[in-house]
C-alpha positions in Angstrom: 124.4 87.7 107.8 127.5 88.5 109.8 127.8 91.0 112.6 129.6 93.7 110.5 127.0 93.7 107.8 124.2 94.2 110.2 125.9 97.0 112.0 126.5 98.8 108.8 122.9 98.6 107.6 122.0 101.8 105.8 120.5 104.3 108.1 118.6 105.9 105.2 116.9 102.5 104.5 116.1 102.1 108.1 114.5 105.6 108.4 112.5 105.1 105.2 111.2 101.7 106.5 110.2 103.1 109.9 108.5 106.1 108.2 106.6 103.7 105.9 105.5 101.7 108.8 104.4 104.8 110.7 102.3 106.0 107.8 100.8 102.6 107.3 99.8 102.3 111.0 98.2 105.8 110.9 96.3 105.2 107.6 95.0 101.7 108.6 93.9 103.0 112.0 91.9 105.8 110.4 90.3 103.4 107.9 89.5 100.9 110.6 88.1 103.6 112.8 85.8 104.8 110.0 84.3 101.3 109.6 83.9 101.0 113.4 82.1 104.4 113.6 80.0 103.4 110.5 79.0 100.1 112.2 78.0 101.7 115.6 76.5 104.7 113.8 73.7 102.5 112.4 74.7 103.0 108.8 73.7 100.2 106.4 76.9 98.3 105.7 77.9 97.5 102.1 79.1 94.0 101.1 82.7 95.3 100.8 82.8 97.0 104.2 83.6 93.7 106.1 86.6 92.7 103.9 88.0 96.2 103.7 87.7 96.7 107.4 89.2 93.3 108.0 92.1 94.1 105.6 92.8 97.3 107.5 92.8 95.4 110.8 95.1 92.7 109.4 97.5 95.3 108.0 97.4 97.3 111.3 98.3 94.1 113.3 101.0 93.1 110.9 102.7 96.6 111.0 102.5 96.7 114.8 104.2 93.3 115.0 106.8 94.7 112.5 107.4 97.7 114.8 108.3 95.3 117.6 110.4 93.2 115.3 112.2 96.3 114.0 113.5 97.1 117.5 115.4 93.8 117.3 116.6 94.4 113.8 118.1 97.9 114.2 118.7 98.3 117.9 121.1 96.2 119.9 119.8 95.0 123.2 119.6 91.9 125.4 117.6 89.8 122.9 114.6 87.5 122.9 114.2 83.9 123.9 113.0 81.1 121.6 109.3 81.5 122.4 109.3 85.3 121.6 111.1 84.7 118.3 108.8 81.9 117.3 105.5 83.6 118.0 106.4 87.1 116.6 107.7 85.7 113.3 104.9 83.2 113.1 102.1 85.8 113.6 103.8 88.2 111.2 103.8 85.6 108.5 100.2 84.6 109.2 99.1 88.2 108.9 100.9 88.6 105.6 99.1 85.4 104.4 95.8 86.8 105.6 96.4 90.0 103.7 96.8 88.0 100.5 93.7 85.9 101.2 91.5 88.9 102.0 92.7 90.9 99.0 91.9 88.0 96.7 88.5 87.4 98.2 87.8 91.1 98.1 88.4 91.1 94.3 86.0 88.1 93.9 83.4 89.8 96.0 83.6 93.1 94.0 83.3 91.1 90.7 80.1 89.5 92.1 78.7 92.9 93.1 79.5 94.4 89.7 78.1 91.4 87.7 74.8 92.0 85.9 71.5 90.3 86.8 71.8 88.0 83.8 75.2 86.7 84.9 75.6 83.4 86.6 77.3 85.2 89.5 74.2 87.2 90.3 72.8 84.5 92.5 75.7 84.9 94.9 75.1 88.6 95.5 72.9 88.0 98.6 75.0 85.2 100.0 78.5 86.4 99.0 79.4 88.1 102.4 78.6 84.9 104.3 80.4 82.7 101.8 83.4 85.1 101.9 83.6 84.9 105.7 83.6 81.1 105.5 86.2 81.0 102.7 88.4 83.4 104.6 88.2 81.3 107.8 89.1 78.1 105.9 92.0 79.8 104.1 93.2 81.2 107.4 93.2 77.8 109.1 95.0 76.3 106.1 97.7 79.0 106.0 98.2 78.8 109.8 98.8 75.0 109.4 101.3 75.3 106.5 103.1 78.1 108.4 103.4 76.1 111.6 106.9 74.9 110.6 108.1 78.4 111.7 107.3 77.4 115.3 110.1 74.8 114.9 112.5 76.4 112.4 112.6 79.8 114.1 115.0 79.9 117.1 116.9 82.4 119.2 120.1 83.1 117.5 122.9 80.8 118.7 126.1 82.3 120.2 128.2 81.1 117.3 127.6 82.8 114.0 127.0 80.0 111.4 126.7 80.6 107.7 123.7 78.2 107.3 121.5 80.2 109.7 119.4 82.9 107.9 119.1 86.2 109.7 115.6 87.3 110.8 116.4 89.7 113.6 119.4 90.2 115.8 117.9 87.7 118.3 116.2 85.3 115.8 117.4 83.0 113.0 115.9 80.3 110.8 117.2 76.8 111.1 118.2 75.1 107.9 115.5 72.5 106.9 116.0 69.2 105.2 115.4 69.2 101.4 112.1 67.1 101.6 110.6 69.4 104.3 111.7 72.6 102.5 110.2 71.3 99.3 106.9 70.3 100.9 106.3 73.7 102.5 107.5 75.6 99.4 105.1 73.6 97.2 102.2 74.3 99.6 103.0 78.0 99.7 103.4 78.2 95.9 100.1 76.4 95.4 98.3 78.8 97.8 99.8 81.9 96.1 99.1 80.5 92.6 95.4 79.8 93.5 94.8 83.1 95.1 96.6 85.2 92.4 94.6 83.2 89.8 91.4 84.3 91.5 92.6 87.9 91.4 93.5 87.6 87.7 90.1 86.1 86.8 88.1 88.5 88.8 90.2 91.5 87.6 89.7 90.4 83.9 86.0 90.0 84.5 85.7 93.4 86.1 87.7 95.1 83.3 85.4 93.5 80.7 82.3 94.8 82.5 83.9 98.3 82.9 84.7 98.4 79.2 81.2 97.3 78.3 79.8 100.0 80.6 82.0 102.6 79.0 80.9 101.7 75.5 77.2 101.8 76.6 77.7 105.2 78.3 79.4 106.6 75.1 76.5 105.2 73.0 73.8 106.7 75.2 75.4 110.1 76.0 77.9 110.5 73.0 80.6 111.2 75.5 83.2 109.5 77.7 82.3 107.8 81.0 80.7 110.4 83.3 83.0 111.7 86.1 80.1 111.0 88.5 80.4 107.3 88.2 78.5 105.1 90.5 80.0 104.0 93.9 80.3 100.5 92.6 82.4 101.6 89.6 84.6 103.8 91.8 85.1 100.9 94.2 85.9 98.6 91.3 88.6 100.9 89.9 90.1 101.3 93.4 90.2 97.5 93.8 91.7 97.0 90.4 94.4 99.5 91.2 95.2 97.7 94.5 95.3 94.3 92.7 97.7 95.6 90.1 99.9 97.2 92.8 99.8 94.0 94.9 101.0 91.8 92.0 103.8 94.3 91.2 105.0 94.3 94.8 104.8 90.5 94.9 107.1 90.3 91.9 109.5 92.9 93.3 109.5 91.0 96.7 110.4 87.7 94.9 113.2 89.4 93.0 114.7 91.0 96.1 114.3 87.7 98.0 116.2 85.8 95.3 118.9 88.5 95.3 119.2 88.2 99.1 119.8 84.5 98.7 122.4 85.0 95.9 124.3 87.6 97.8 124.5 85.6 101.0 121.9 87.3 103.1 123.2 90.8 102.5 121.8 93.4 105.0 121.0 96.0 102.2 118.8 93.5 100.3 117.2 92.5 103.6 116.2 96.1 104.3 114.9 96.5 100.8 112.9 93.3 101.1 111.3 94.7 104.3 110.6 98.0 102.6 108.9 96.3 99.6 107.0 93.9 101.7 105.2 96.7 103.6 104.4 99.0 100.7 101.0 97.3 100.0 99.9 97.5 103.7 100.8 101.2 103.7 99.3 102.2 100.3 96.0 100.1 100.4 94.2 102.2 103.0 95.3 105.4 101.3 93.7 104.2 98.0 90.4 103.4 99.8 90.3 106.7 101.6 91.2 108.7 98.4 88.0 107.7 96.7 85.2 110.3 96.8 82.7 107.9 98.5 85.1 107.3 101.4 86.1 111.0 101.9 82.4 112.0 101.9 81.3 109.2 104.2 84.3 109.6 106.5 83.7 113.4 107.0 80.0 112.9 107.4 80.4 110.1 109.9 82.9 112.0 112.0 80.7 115.1 112.1 77.7 113.1 113.2 79.7 111.5 116.0 80.9 114.9 117.2 77.4 116.4 117.1 75.9 113.4 118.9 78.5 113.7 121.7 
């Protein structure tokens, strides 16, 4: 990306991106605060509380890193050195990977919770939070390892503008990698995303089957549609299914914009759109959780109890 294209980046896209990040930080902070108050308030935690709270923390950290990065994308200043570039970009990519891992495992956990007692998944209900924590730890270590190439390929932008350097921020660029190395890391990332998205698809299909079966049973017993006072498990399941669908849609859009950015030689407009699309899920996910009746009721009740106790 040349100097002129960066200087003429659309101010409207910049303002939308910064507004999106601000909303995401606020929403994830509130959701995380709710889980912290719930934990210290002595409430019995639900199996999904840990992954949802962890997802809020991951998104909050990712958006905070993005705020720091945005200052070097849109604001001209003295610039960063190699170490700052490497670690900021590395941790940002790690947080994005952890978001994918946690979302996928949350879908699997909800499928286990929703499964009937006769299902083969029922035996994992008591052990699923422990198993999920271990799986998330292993996936985190694996992703940190396959993202370690960023600690080498990310450098402070050289004084000379070269076409084979891809723009990250005004201070940071990505070194061109050899074909074997690029192919190796691309394959590992593709396998990781294919595995986790396959888990999402399988768990989502399983949950939809159970929900359809529950609806038919409800219609048979009550001669009406599914009651609006659905159980907390069903409301949580619909919320997670909405998030999974939205996540897959944003992933597809992100891939399209990323390919367009490559085709149009690292154009600044496509870069801003890619940043905008890449943070929509982190902004929307806490709003979806807080919009459910169970979260609104528990959040207000928890806040009132804390105020009364103080």
